[in-house]
C-alpha positions, 0 to 999 in steps of 0.5 A: 571869910568869903569863899574863893571863886574860880575864873578859868577864862582868866587863868592864862592871863593871871597865872600862866607866867607865874606857873611857868616860872614856878615849873621851869625852876623845878624841871629846867626844860622849857617844853616840859614846863609849858606842857606841865602848865597846860596839863595843870590848866586842863586838870583844873578845868576837869576838877573845877566842880571839886573846888571848894573855895577854901584856897585862893584860885592860884594856890589851888592851881599850884597844888595841881601843878605840884602834883603834875611835877611829881608825876613827871619825876615819878614817870622819869624815875619809874616805868610804873606811870602816873600816880597821884601823891596823897598823904597827910602830914599829921604833926601832933594830931593836928590836921593843918599839915594836909597836902592840898593835893588831896582836895583835887580830884585826879582823873586817873584811877590808882591801882593797888601797887600805885596806892602802896607806892604813894603811901611809901612816898608819903612816909618817906617825905614825912621821915625826911621832913623830920630830919630837916632843921626845925626852922627849915621844916617849919618854913617849908611846911607853912609855904609848900604844904599849907600854902601860906603866903610869903608875907604872912610867914615872914611876919609870923617868923620875923624873917625877910622874904629873901631869907624865906626863899633861901630857907625853902631852897635849902629845905628842898635840896635837903629833902631831894637828897633825903628822898634820893637816898631813902626812897628812890633807891627802894623803888 
């Protein structure tokens, strides 16, 4: 399989609208969404040397954007500032569940408190994933964590694209409720 290459000069034309739509549905604020997309492009440029070509360019940018969105909400919910979420979702000893965010270098140094918080958040997410119905967890992991394409997931699980998005929406809603009840309260 050929390695993917970065082409930063075309990012805005190719990905800005997609990243913005992805972000606005999660932050519900145009200005914040625009800032997060801009921060994503900047982080991508700064981290370009770390791009291994294992994921498509858009998938790699989305992984950066996801971290930026998490950072945004962590900042809102905590006065402790920015912290990168790094975790492994190791199901039955398989490494396939690793978050792509681990492959993206963060320019911010973590202190010991941030590292502990990240580990706690990772464990909380993992715990909440185990509480999802089996199909929701499977679809969520394949799409959101493993970065599989919608078409591939639909073929593999014999579901429609609209069904996939309904399942993902329900999984996200349940995960957020679980995290709010089990992690944010402990902050």
